[in-house]
C-alpha positions in Angstrom: -24.5 10.7 10.8 -21.7 8.4 11.9 -22.2 4.7 11.4 -20.3 1.5 12.1 -17.6 0.6 9.5 -15.0 -2.0 9.2 -11.5 -2.6 7.9 -11.4 -5.6 5.5 -8.4 -7.8 6.1 -6.9 -10.8 4.2 -3.5 -12.4 4.6 -1.1 -15.1 3.6 0.5 -16.6 6.7 4.3 -16.4 6.8 6.3 -19.6 6.6 9.1 -18.5 8.9 7.8 -15.5 10.7 4.0 -15.9 10.9 3.7 -13.5 13.8 5.5 -10.7 11.9 3.6 -8.6 9.4 4.1 -6.8 6.1 1.0 -4.7 5.5 -0.2 -3.4 2.2 -3.4 -1.5 1.6 -5.6 1.3 0.4 -8.8 2.9 1.7 -12.4 1.8 1.1 -14.2 5.0 1.4 -14.4 7.8 -1.2 -15.4 11.5 -1.4 -19.1 12.0 -1.9 -19.5 13.2 -5.6 -17.8 10.3 -7.5 -17.2 6.6 -7.3 -13.7 6.9 -5.8 -12.2 4.9 -8.6 -8.7 6.4 -8.3 -9.2 7.5 -4.7 -8.9 4.8 -3.7 -10.5 1.9 -5.6 -7.3 1.4 -7.5 -5.2 1.2 -4.3 -7.5 -1.4 -2.9 -7.4 -3.5 -6.2 -3.6 -3.2 -6.3 -3.2 -4.3 -2.7 -5.5 -7.4 -3.3 -3.5 -8.2 -6.4 -0.3 -8.5 -4.4 -1.5 -11.6 -2.5 -3.4 -12.9 -5.6 -0.2 -12.8 -7.6 1.8 -14.5 -4.8 -0.8 -17.3 -4.6 -0.9 -17.7 -8.4 2.9 -18.1 -8.6 3.0 -20.4 -5.6 5.2 -18.0 -3.6 5.2 -18.8 0.1 6.3 -15.6 1.9 8.6 -15.7 5.0 6.5 -13.0 6.7 2.7 -12.8 7.0 1.5 -10.6 4.1 -1.6 -8.8 5.2 -3.8 -6.7 2.9 -5.9 -4.1 4.7 -8.7 -2.1 3.0 -9.0 0.7 5.5 -12.3 2.3 6.5 -12.9 6.0 7.1 -9.7 7.6 5.6 -11.7 10.5 4.2 -13.3 11.4 7.4 -11.1 11.0 10.4 -8.7 8.0 9.7 -10.6 5.8 12.3 -9.9 2.6 10.4 -6.1 3.4 10.4 -6.1 4.4 14.1 -8.1 1.3 15.1 -5.8 -1.0 13.1 -2.7 0.4 14.9 -4.5 0.2 18.3 -5.4 -3.4 17.7 -1.8 -4.2 16.6 -0.6 -2.6 19.8 -3.1 -4.5 21.9 -2.1 -7.8 20.3 1.6 -7.1 20.5 2.0 -7.5 16.8 5.3 -6.7 15.1 5.0 -4.9 11.8 8.2 -5.0 9.8 7.0 -2.9 6.8 3.9 -1.3 5.4 3.0 -0.1 1.9 0.1 2.0 0.7 -1.4 3.0 -2.6 -3.4 6.1 -2.4 -2.3 8.4 -5.2 -4.3 7.0 -8.1 -3.9 4.1 -10.4 -1.7 5.8 -12.9 1.6 4.7 -14.4 4.0 4.0 -11.5 7.1 6.1 -11.3 8.6 5.3 -7.9 8.1 4.7 -4.2 8.6 7.1 -1.3 10.0 5.7 1.9 9.9 6.8 5.5 12.7 4.7 6.8 16.2 4.9 8.4 18.8 6.3 6.0 20.9 3.1 6.1 17.9 1.0 5.2 16.9 3.3 2.4 20.4 3.0 1.0 20.0 -0.8 1.0 16.7 -0.6 -0.7 18.1 1.7 -3.4 20.4 -1.1 -4.4 17.3 -2.8 -5.7 16.3 0.1 -7.9 17.9 -1.2 -11.2 15.6 -4.3 -11.0 12.6 -2.0 -11.1 13.6 0.3 -13.9 12.5 -2.0 -16.7 9.0 -1.8 -15.2 8.8 2.0 -15.2 9.9 2.7 -11.6 13.0 4.9 -11.5 12.8 6.7 -8.1 13.1 5.5 -4.5 12.5 8.8 -2.7 13.3 9.8 0.9 10.0 10.4 2.5 6.6 8.9 1.8 4.0 6.5 3.0 0.3 7.1 3.4 -2.4 8.3 5.8 -3.6 4.8 6.7 -0.2 3.3 7.5 1.1 6.5 9.2 0.0 5.4 12.6 2.1 2.2 12.4 5.2 4.4 11.8 4.3 6.8 14.6 3.3 4.1 17.1 5.9 1.4 16.3 8.5 3.0 14.1 7.5 0.7 11.3 9.2 1.5 8.0 6.5 2.7 5.5 6.3 3.5 1.8 3.8 4.8 -0.7 3.5 4.1 -4.4 4.3 7.2 -6.5 2.4 7.1 -9.8 2.4 9.8 -12.5 0.4 12.5 -10.8 -0.1 14.8 -13.8 -3.8 13.8 -14.1 -4.7 13.0 -10.5 -6.2 16.4 -9.7 -8.3 16.3 -12.8 -10.2 13.6 -10.9 -9.5 14.0 -7.2 -12.7 14.2 -5.1 -14.7 14.9 -8.2 -17.7 13.3 -9.9 -15.5 12.1 -12.8 -13.4 9.8 -10.5 -15.2 6.8 -12.0 -14.3 3.3 -13.1 -14.0 4.3 -16.8 -11.2 6.7 -15.9 -8.9 3.8 -14.9 -6.5 2.5 -17.5 -6.1 -1.3 -16.9 -2.4 -1.4 -18.0 -1.4 1.4 -15.7 -3.3 -0.2 -12.9 -1.6 -3.5 -13.5 1.9 -1.9 -13.7 1.3 -0.4 -10.3 0.2 -3.7 -8.8 3.2 -5.4 -10.4 5.7 -3.0 -8.8 4.0 -3.2 -5.5 4.1 -7.0 -5.5 7.8 -6.8 -6.6 8.6 -4.5 -3.7 6.8 -6.6 -1.1 8.6 -9.7 -2.5 12.0 -8.1 -2.2 11.3 -6.9 1.4 10.0 -10.4 2.3 12.8 -12.3 0.7 15.8 -10.1 1.7 14.5 -8.1 4.7 15.4 -4.5 5.6 
């Protein structure tokens, strides 16, 4: 039966725009048979790593960077819907949102749901990402948990695109376990996510 669940939220307060938010996240719940390591433990770890890395390097973001570990993605998206509803009730401004929910494999790119002129600006950054394995900034993308922010507020959203060749060997299966995660691939995804958040925070959209 249904039970009470919660989104888990942590943030670094922005130095210039503390009341404007860049959200990054993944989902806490998993499908019944496995541990949910790639769907979506890796996305949660990568999202946490963004703010851990910023704190470790002493970076003070201009915008508030908020990590959200969403509840109930697999069974109704209620965590995502509640997060957007709370943002609306509080009058929050969300300038960008990023999600990792395609596995913790080697990163290949990001997919963006964003105005074409803004996507063109972001694509100017792509050569900076190529040395770290990311070679594509695709038109279209995001994630189920940040989708309500785009639909409700028009917030630009993006999703990490890892190498998906092995994803459906594990997806919603009993072998989606911790041992199936490669640490270096996981770290590369976190690195590129932190890099993208840094660029959006520093240079805007």
